[in-house]
N, C-alpha and C positions, 0 to 999 in steps of 0.2 A: 469578525475573523481577522487574524493577523498572521504575518510570516514572522516567526520567532527570531531567527538568526541568519547569518550569512549576508551576502551582498544585497539582499532585498529585506533584511531584518527590519522589523518595525512597520513595514508597509501594511496598510489595512486593505482588506478585500471585502466587498459587500455582495454576498451571494443573493440570488432572488429571494424574496420574502416567502413565496409559496414553494416549498420543497417537500412534497408529500412522502417521498421515499428516501430522502437524504437526511442523515444525522451526522453533522460535522463532528470530527474528533475534537474534544475539548483541548484548550491550550495546555492545561496541566498534563493530560495524558500524552499529548503530542510532544511536549518538552521531555517527559520521561522517556518516551520511545526514542527520540533523537539523541538523548544522552547515551542510551544503550548502543544505538547504531554508530554514533561517533566514536565510541570507545572500542568498537570491535571491527568496523569496516572503514575503508578509505572511500568516503562518499564521492570524492572527485574522480574516482576510477569506476564508478558503478554504472552499469546499464540496468535501468530500473523498469518495473512494470507495476502499475497501479490499477488493480481490479476494482470495480465499483468506484470509479473516480469521484463521484459525488460533487463536492465543491472544488476538488483539485487540491485541497489543502496540503495533503501529504506530498504530492508531486511538486507543488510550488515551493515547499520547504526543502525538498531534495535539490531542486534547481537552484535555489538561493544558496545552498551549501556546495554547489559546484558539480552535481551529478552530470556526467557527460552525455547521457542518452536516456531520454524518458519517454515511456509509452503509457498512455492512460486509456482505459476502457470504460466507457460510460454509455448506458443504454438510453437513458432519459434525454429527450431532445433538448429540453430547457437547460439541463445541467451540462450537456455536451456543448451547447452554444456558449454558456457562461464560461466554461473552462477554456474554450477556443479564444473567446474575446479577451479574457483576462491574460492568457499567455501571450497574445499579440500585444496587449497594452504593456506588459512587462518585458517585451522584446526578448522572449526566451528562445534560445536556439536548441536544436535537437530535441524538440518537444512535440510528440505526436499524440493526437487525440483521435481515438477510433470510436465511432458510435455503433455499438453492437452488444449483444448479450454476452456476458462473461463466460458462460458455459460453452457457447458456440465458439468463442474465441479460443478457450483452452483446448477444445477438441481439434481445432485446426492450426494451432500455433506451431510453427517450426523454429521459431527464434529461441535463443537461450539468454537468460538474464542472471545478473549477479544478485539482484534483490527484487523480490516481489512482495507487494503489500495488498491485502484484501480487507476492506472495511465494508462488508455487506450490510444491508438492512438487518437489524437484529432479529426481525421476524422471518427471515429467509428460512424456509422449511428444509432446504437441503444444504445448509451451511457445512455440515459434516463431510460433504462430498468434496469441498474445496481442497483440503490438504491431500486427499487421495488423488484428485485429478492433477494437481500441480506436480506431484511426483510421478504419477503414471505417465503423464504426457512429457515428462522430462524437460520442463521449461527452465529449470535452474542449471546453471553451470556448476561444476564440481565446487563444493564449498559455499554455494549460493544460499542465501537466506530467503525464507518465506515467513512473513509475519501476518497472522490472522487476528483481526480485531473482533471480539465477541463479548458476550456477557458471562458472568460466573456460572450460568447453567450448563455451559458447554465445557468439556474437559478433554484435552488431547494428549495427556501425559503418556498414554499407552501406545500412541502412534510412533512408528519406527523412527522417524526423523525428528521428533519433538526434542527440544533441548531445554526450554525454560518458559515460564510465563510470568508476566508482570501485571499487577492489578492496580488500577487508578480509579477508585470509586466503583462504579458499575461497569467500567471498561477493563477488559482483559486483553493483553497482547500475548498470543502464543507464538513462540519463535521456533521454527523448524530449520534445520541445516541439512543441505544435500551432501551428507558425508556419513558413512557408517559410524555408529556410536562406538567409542572405545569400550572394551570389555569391562572396564571399571565403573561405567555409568549404570 
């Protein structure tokens, strides 16, 4: 796994070999996602939330590109420790890792974010609850983005805040924006 761009671009990160619930986002998919983000958001101004942190890949990429405030939620002890250790090695500032269940976090979250990302295990049975909870709990600032990584079997086009989806092989990123859709959409 590597950090693609920014101040840490090119750095290799070696996650634990045994990651039963973690599926790292591929470099091709991550590069595509960050092209979209970079062309639409000012990463250096973002307060971010990474749900299902996994290897921390998305947050390490955001940090490398200058995101000002990063929060990562990861339930698995091994992956939590890996993210903490790697963030310390990279000397990342404003980088918080919380070890807890994503759904419990969403239920109790009082913070607001500019950008939230969720890369849950593809087999997660209640994946469709994620966009509902993100908007129900109002964790996004006005105009904030929520990106959900999933497989082609899930479709969120009818969801009120859905804007677009991008597909990279078997990886789909659905993008939701906390803003009412213009009437022409």
